A tleap script that builds the chain and sets N, CA, C and O, in Angstrom:
source leaprc.protein.ff14SB
mol = sequence {
  NMET GLU ASN LYS TYR VAL TYR LYS GLY GLN
  ASP ILE THR THR ASP VAL ILE MET LYS ILE
  GLU LYS ILE THR ARG LEU ILE ALA GLU GLN
  LYS ASP CYS ASP PHE GLU LYS ALA TYR ARG
  ASP PHE LEU GLY SER LYS THR TYR THR ALA
  LEU GLN ASN THR GLU SER LEU MET TRP ALA
  GLU SER GLU GLU PHE ILE VAL ASP GLU TYR
  TYR ARG GLU ARG GLN CASN
}
set mol.1.N position { 9.059 5.945 -18.820 }
set mol.1.CA position { 8.326 6.064 -17.566 }
set mol.1.C position { 9.238 6.709 -16.517 }
set mol.1.O position { 10.400 6.330 -16.370 }
set mol.2.N position { 8.704 7.665 -15.810 }
set mol.2.CA position { 9.453 8.335 -14.755 }
set mol.2.C position { 9.543 7.435 -13.527 }
set mol.2.O position { 8.573 6.766 -13.174 }
set mol.3.N position { 10.690 7.418 -12.885 }
set mol.3.CA position { 10.856 6.652 -11.655 }
set mol.3.C position { 10.171 7.403 -10.523 }
set mol.3.O position { 10.688 8.409 -10.036 }
set mol.4.N position { 9.038 6.927 -10.116 }
set mol.4.CA position { 8.282 7.616 -9.079 }
set mol.4.C position { 8.809 7.277 -7.691 }
set mol.4.O position { 8.843 8.136 -6.810 }
set mol.5.N position { 9.215 6.045 -7.496 }
set mol.5.CA position { 9.675 5.595 -6.189 }
set mol.5.C position { 11.141 5.185 -6.287 }
set mol.5.O position { 11.497 4.258 -7.014 }
set mol.6.N position { 11.978 5.895 -5.543 }
set mol.6.CA position { 13.405 5.615 -5.543 }
set mol.6.C position { 13.861 5.537 -4.091 }
set mol.6.O position { 13.498 6.378 -3.269 }
set mol.7.N position { 14.660 4.518 -3.785 }
set mol.7.CA position { 15.216 4.379 -2.448 }
set mol.7.C position { 16.711 4.138 -2.571 }
set mol.7.O position { 17.142 3.165 -3.189 }
set mol.8.N position { 17.492 5.016 -1.986 }
set mol.8.CA position { 18.956 4.944 -2.037 }
set mol.8.C position { 19.457 4.739 -3.460 }
set mol.8.O position { 20.342 3.921 -3.710 }
set mol.9.N position { 18.874 5.499 -4.392 }
set mol.9.CA position { 19.300 5.466 -5.781 }
set mol.9.C position { 18.738 4.316 -6.596 }
set mol.9.O position { 18.993 4.240 -7.798 }
set mol.10.N position { 17.985 3.423 -5.982 }
set mol.10.CA position { 17.413 2.272 -6.674 }
set mol.10.C position { 15.944 2.539 -7.014 }
set mol.10.O position { 15.175 3.007 -6.174 }
set mol.11.N position { 15.574 2.237 -8.239 }
set mol.11.CA position { 14.182 2.377 -8.659 }
set mol.11.C position { 13.369 1.216 -8.087 }
set mol.11.O position { 13.595 0.057 -8.433 }
set mol.12.N position { 12.434 1.540 -7.219 }
set mol.12.CA position { 11.577 0.509 -6.631 }
set mol.12.C position { 10.119 0.704 -7.046 }
set mol.12.O position { 9.206 0.193 -6.399 }
set mol.13.N position { 9.913 1.448 -8.130 }
set mol.13.CA position { 8.561 1.769 -8.593 }
set mol.13.C position { 7.728 0.512 -8.823 }
set mol.13.O position { 6.597 0.420 -8.344 }
set mol.14.N position { 8.277 -0.447 -9.547 }
set mol.14.CA position { 7.523 -1.676 -9.836 }
set mol.14.C position { 7.181 -2.415 -8.552 }
set mol.14.O position { 6.073 -2.932 -8.408 }
set mol.15.N position { 8.120 -2.469 -7.622 }
set mol.15.CA position { 7.870 -3.154 -6.348 }
set mol.15.C position { 6.724 -2.508 -5.581 }
set mol.15.O position { 5.851 -3.201 -5.058 }
set mol.16.N position { 6.730 -1.185 -5.515 }
set mol.16.CA position { 5.688 -0.471 -4.773 }
set mol.16.C position { 4.331 -0.649 -5.453 }
set mol.16.O position { 3.330 -0.894 -4.780 }
set mol.17.N position { 4.290 -0.530 -6.760 }
set mol.17.CA position { 3.026 -0.687 -7.486 }
set mol.17.C position { 2.465 -2.092 -7.310 }
set mol.17.O position { 1.264 -2.259 -7.100 }
set mol.18.N position { 3.322 -3.096 -7.395 }
set mol.18.CA position { 2.860 -4.476 -7.200 }
set mol.18.C position { 2.365 -4.680 -5.773 }
set mol.18.O position { 1.378 -5.382 -5.555 }
set mol.19.N position { 3.040 -4.076 -4.806 }
set mol.19.CA position { 2.629 -4.206 -3.412 }
set mol.19.C position { 1.259 -3.549 -3.201 }
set mol.19.O position { 0.406 -4.107 -2.512 }
set mol.20.N position { 1.049 -2.380 -3.784 }
set mol.20.CA position { -0.250 -1.702 -3.681 }
set mol.20.C position { -1.353 -2.581 -4.256 }
set mol.20.O position { -2.439 -2.674 -3.685 }
set mol.21.N position { -1.079 -3.217 -5.373 }
set mol.21.CA position { -2.076 -4.098 -5.997 }
set mol.21.C position { -2.400 -5.280 -5.090 }
set mol.21.O position { -3.570 -5.620 -4.915 }
set mol.22.N position { -1.393 -5.901 -4.519 }
set mol.22.CA position { -1.621 -7.059 -3.643 }
set mol.22.C position { -2.360 -6.654 -2.371 }
set mol.22.O position { -3.257 -7.366 -1.918 }
set mol.23.N position { -1.988 -5.525 -1.803 }
set mol.23.CA position { -2.657 -5.021 -0.600 }
set mol.23.C position { -4.124 -4.742 -0.891 }
set mol.23.O position { -4.999 -5.104 -0.105 }
set mol.24.N position { -4.388 -4.100 -2.022 }
set mol.24.CA position { -5.761 -3.784 -2.394 }
set mol.24.C position { -6.576 -5.052 -2.582 }
set mol.24.O position { -7.734 -5.107 -2.170 }
set mol.25.N position { -5.994 -6.065 -3.193 }
set mol.25.CA position { -6.712 -7.342 -3.356 }
set mol.25.C position { -7.041 -7.971 -2.009 }
set mol.25.O position { -8.140 -8.491 -1.814 }
set mol.26.N position { -6.085 -7.925 -1.075 }
set mol.26.CA position { -6.346 -8.481 0.259 }
set mol.26.C position { -7.479 -7.726 0.952 }
set mol.26.O position { -8.360 -8.339 1.555 }
set mol.27.N position { -7.455 -6.410 0.868 }
set mol.27.CA position { -8.518 -5.605 1.484 }
set mol.27.C position { -9.862 -5.922 0.841 }
set mol.27.O position { -10.864 -6.073 1.539 }
set mol.28.N position { -9.890 -6.021 -0.476 }
set mol.28.CA position { -11.136 -6.334 -1.191 }
set mol.28.C position { -11.683 -7.689 -0.754 }
set mol.28.O position { -12.887 -7.836 -0.547 }
set mol.29.N position { -10.803 -8.677 -0.614 }
set mol.29.CA position { -11.246 -10.009 -0.174 }
set mol.29.C position { -11.796 -9.951 1.242 }
set mol.29.O position { -12.850 -10.519 1.529 }
set mol.30.N position { -11.080 -9.264 2.126 }
set mol.30.CA position { -11.493 -9.218 3.534 }
set mol.30.C position { -12.770 -8.409 3.737 }
set mol.30.O position { -13.583 -8.737 4.601 }
set mol.31.N position { -12.949 -7.354 2.944 }
set mol.31.CA position { -14.146 -6.520 3.071 }
set mol.31.C position { -15.278 -6.997 2.172 }
set mol.31.O position { -16.382 -6.453 2.207 }
set mol.32.N position { -14.997 -8.015 1.369 }
set mol.32.CA position { -15.964 -8.555 0.413 }
set mol.32.C position { -16.540 -7.435 -0.458 }
set mol.32.O position { -17.753 -7.256 -0.563 }
set mol.33.N position { -15.614 -6.686 -1.081 }
set mol.33.CA position { -16.020 -5.615 -1.983 }
set mol.33.C position { -15.165 -5.709 -3.247 }
set mol.33.O position { -14.244 -6.523 -3.328 }
set mol.34.N position { -15.478 -4.876 -4.220 }
set mol.34.CA position { -14.700 -4.942 -5.453 }
set mol.34.C position { -13.366 -4.196 -5.294 }
set mol.34.O position { -13.180 -3.408 -4.367 }
set mol.35.N position { -12.464 -4.466 -6.211 }
set mol.35.CA position { -11.118 -3.916 -6.178 }
set mol.35.C position { -11.141 -2.386 -6.161 }
set mol.35.O position { -10.397 -1.764 -5.402 }
set mol.36.N position { -11.983 -1.783 -6.986 }
set mol.36.CA position { -12.024 -0.328 -7.086 }
set mol.36.C position { -12.401 0.331 -5.763 }
set mol.36.O position { -11.790 1.324 -5.370 }
set mol.37.N position { -13.407 -0.215 -5.071 }
set mol.37.CA position { -13.808 0.341 -3.776 }
set mol.37.C position { -12.687 0.189 -2.767 }
set mol.37.O position { -12.379 1.130 -2.036 }
set mol.38.N position { -12.076 -0.977 -2.720 }
set mol.38.CA position { -10.969 -1.212 -1.789 }
set mol.38.C position { -9.816 -0.260 -2.085 }
set mol.38.O position { -9.184 0.264 -1.169 }
set mol.39.N position { -9.548 -0.040 -3.368 }
set mol.39.CA position { -8.463 0.864 -3.762 }
set mol.39.C position { -8.756 2.297 -3.330 }
set mol.39.O position { -7.882 2.974 -2.789 }
set mol.40.N position { -9.972 2.756 -3.565 }
set mol.40.CA position { -10.348 4.118 -3.146 }
set mol.40.C position { -10.220 4.279 -1.637 }
set mol.40.O position { -9.729 5.300 -1.157 }
set mol.41.N position { -10.660 3.273 -0.891 }
set mol.41.CA position { -10.554 3.325 0.569 }
set mol.41.C position { -9.094 3.368 1.011 }
set mol.41.O position { -8.726 4.146 1.891 }
set mol.42.N position { -8.279 2.537 0.401 }
set mol.42.CA position { -6.863 2.481 0.759 }
set mol.42.C position { -6.151 3.789 0.412 }
set mol.42.O position { -5.297 4.252 1.168 }
set mol.43.N position { -6.501 4.383 -0.730 }
set mol.43.CA position { -5.858 5.637 -1.157 }
set mol.43.C position { -6.014 6.751 -0.142 }
set mol.43.O position { -5.135 7.604 -0.017 }
set mol.44.N position { -7.112 6.756 0.578 }
set mol.44.CA position { -7.370 7.817 1.538 }
set mol.44.C position { -6.758 7.582 2.909 }
set mol.44.O position { -6.998 8.359 3.833 }
set mol.45.N position { -5.976 6.529 3.054 }
set mol.45.CA position { -5.455 6.173 4.371 }
set mol.45.C position { -4.053 6.728 4.633 }
set mol.45.O position { -3.299 7.015 3.704 }
set mol.46.N position { -3.729 6.869 5.901 }
set mol.46.CA position { -2.377 7.253 6.303 }
set mol.46.C position { -1.395 6.129 5.993 }
set mol.46.O position { -0.216 6.374 5.740 }
set mol.47.N position { -1.889 4.909 6.015 }
set mol.47.CA position { -1.047 3.766 5.687 }
set mol.47.C position { -0.571 3.855 4.242 }
set mol.47.O position { 0.593 3.577 3.954 }
set mol.48.N position { -1.457 4.238 3.340 }
set mol.48.CA position { -1.078 4.422 1.939 }
set mol.48.C position { -0.057 5.546 1.813 }
set mol.48.O position { 0.908 5.429 1.057 }
set mol.49.N position { -0.266 6.631 2.549 }
set mol.49.CA position { 0.678 7.753 2.519 }
set mol.49.C position { 2.057 7.297 2.990 }
set mol.49.O position { 3.070 7.664 2.395 }
set mol.50.N position { 2.097 6.503 4.052 }
set mol.50.CA position { 3.377 5.986 4.545 }
set mol.50.C position { 4.033 5.076 3.508 }
set mol.50.O position { 5.255 5.087 3.356 }
set mol.51.N position { 3.232 4.297 2.803 }
set mol.51.CA position { 3.760 3.414 1.763 }
set mol.51.C position { 4.363 4.227 0.620 }
set mol.51.O position { 5.353 3.809 0.020 }
set mol.52.N position { 3.788 5.361 0.320 }
set mol.52.CA position { 4.286 6.242 -0.733 }
set mol.52.C position { 5.628 6.879 -0.364 }
set mol.52.O position { 6.433 7.191 -1.241 }
set mol.53.N position { 5.865 7.070 0.938 }
set mol.53.CA position { 7.107 7.666 1.417 }
set mol.53.C position { 8.165 6.564 1.522 }
set mol.53.O position { 8.153 5.782 2.473 }
set mol.54.N position { 9.062 6.502 0.566 }
set mol.54.CA position { 10.034 5.400 0.520 }
set mol.54.C position { 10.950 5.396 1.735 }
set mol.54.O position { 11.472 4.344 2.106 }
set mol.55.N position { 11.154 6.546 2.360 }
set mol.55.CA position { 12.021 6.611 3.544 }
set mol.55.C position { 11.382 5.933 4.758 }
set mol.55.O position { 12.084 5.585 5.708 }
set mol.56.N position { 10.065 5.741 4.739 }
set mol.56.CA position { 9.386 5.090 5.863 }
set mol.56.C position { 9.664 3.585 5.892 }
set mol.56.O position { 9.455 2.931 6.914 }
set mol.57.N position { 10.127 3.048 4.787 }
set mol.57.CA position { 10.403 1.616 4.610 }
set mol.57.C position { 9.152 0.750 4.708 }
set mol.57.O position { 9.259 -0.473 4.801 }
set mol.58.N position { 7.978 1.355 4.690 }
set mol.58.CA position { 6.738 0.580 4.705 }
set mol.58.C position { 6.684 -0.356 3.502 }
set mol.58.O position { 6.152 -1.463 3.595 }
set mol.59.N position { 7.232 0.087 2.376 }
set mol.59.CA position { 7.222 -0.725 1.153 }
set mol.59.C position { 7.979 -2.041 1.332 }
set mol.59.O position { 7.760 -2.985 0.573 }
set mol.60.N position { 8.863 -2.114 2.322 }
set mol.60.CA position { 9.652 -3.328 2.550 }
set mol.60.C position { 8.916 -4.339 3.438 }
set mol.60.O position { 9.362 -5.477 3.582 }
set mol.61.N position { 7.808 -3.930 4.021 }
set mol.61.CA position { 7.027 -4.821 4.884 }
set mol.61.C position { 6.161 -5.756 4.034 }
set mol.61.O position { 5.945 -5.520 2.846 }
set mol.62.N position { 5.678 -6.808 4.666 }
set mol.62.CA position { 4.799 -7.749 3.958 }
set mol.62.C position { 3.443 -7.114 3.708 }
set mol.62.O position { 3.043 -6.184 4.409 }
set mol.63.N position { 2.742 -7.620 2.709 }
set mol.63.CA position { 1.408 -7.118 2.407 }
set mol.63.C position { 0.482 -7.299 3.600 }
set mol.63.O position { -0.330 -6.424 3.900 }
set mol.64.N position { 0.606 -8.435 4.283 }
set mol.64.CA position { -0.258 -8.718 5.425 }
set mol.64.C position { -0.026 -7.712 6.550 }
set mol.64.O position { -0.980 -7.253 7.178 }
set mol.65.N position { 1.233 -7.369 6.808 }
set mol.65.CA position { 1.557 -6.377 7.825 }
set mol.65.C position { 0.926 -5.032 7.482 }
set mol.65.O position { 0.346 -4.373 8.344 }
set mol.66.N position { 1.042 -4.634 6.235 }
set mol.66.CA position { 0.504 -3.337 5.805 }
set mol.66.C position { -1.016 -3.318 5.908 }
set mol.66.O position { -1.599 -2.313 6.314 }
set mol.67.N position { -1.656 -4.420 5.544 }
set mol.67.CA position { -3.117 -4.511 5.681 }
set mol.67.C position { -3.508 -4.415 7.154 }
set mol.67.O position { -4.484 -3.745 7.492 }
set mol.68.N position { -2.760 -5.073 8.028 }
set mol.68.CA position { -3.024 -4.961 9.467 }
set mol.68.C position { -2.901 -3.512 9.935 }
set mol.68.O position { -3.727 -3.033 10.712 }
set mol.69.N position { -1.865 -2.816 9.459 }
set mol.69.CA position { -1.694 -1.403 9.805 }
set mol.69.C position { -2.881 -0.574 9.314 }
set mol.69.O position { -3.362 0.314 10.017 }
set mol.70.N position { -3.343 -0.873 8.112 }
set mol.70.CA position { -4.501 -0.181 7.544 }
set mol.70.C position { -5.721 -0.355 8.448 }
set mol.70.O position { -6.424 0.616 8.728 }
set mol.71.N position { -5.978 -1.581 8.907 }
set mol.71.CA position { -7.130 -1.813 9.773 }
set mol.71.C position { -6.939 -1.201 11.163 }
set mol.71.O position { -7.909 -0.737 11.762 }
set mol.72.N position { -5.715 -1.190 11.684 }
set mol.72.CA position { -5.446 -0.529 12.962 }
set mol.72.C position { -5.746 0.964 12.859 }
set mol.72.O position { -6.332 1.567 13.758 }
set mol.73.N position { -5.327 1.537 11.736 }
set mol.73.CA position { -5.592 2.958 11.506 }
set mol.73.C position { -7.090 3.248 11.461 }
set mol.73.O position { -7.549 4.249 12.012 }
set mol.74.N position { -7.834 2.390 10.817 }
set mol.74.CA position { -9.283 2.601 10.676 }
set mol.74.C position { -10.004 2.466 12.008 }
set mol.74.O position { -11.063 3.064 12.195 }
set mol.75.N position { -9.453 1.694 12.934 }
set mol.75.CA position { -10.078 1.528 14.243 }
set mol.75.C position { -9.941 2.772 15.093 }
set mol.75.O position { -10.780 3.028 15.957 }
set mol.76.N position { -8.902 3.546 14.864 }
set mol.76.CA position { -8.655 4.745 15.689 }
set mol.76.C position { -9.424 5.937 15.216 }
set mol.76.O position { -9.320 7.012 15.806 }
savepdb mol mol.pdb
quit
């Protein structure tokens, strides 16, 4: 498997993938929708893009913080 997410030489791929899964579950619960819909919605967000950029350090934030950022983005 290729290391997709690397920060300062450390492979954080598993951490980022697990965080995306947890964030998507939280969004699905809060929106009362299925995982796939929540995932598609999250994929199209700037918050997801920031999470993908390891230099942004978004991946180091809590899932709840990231979900809050996602909803703040959607309000604007």
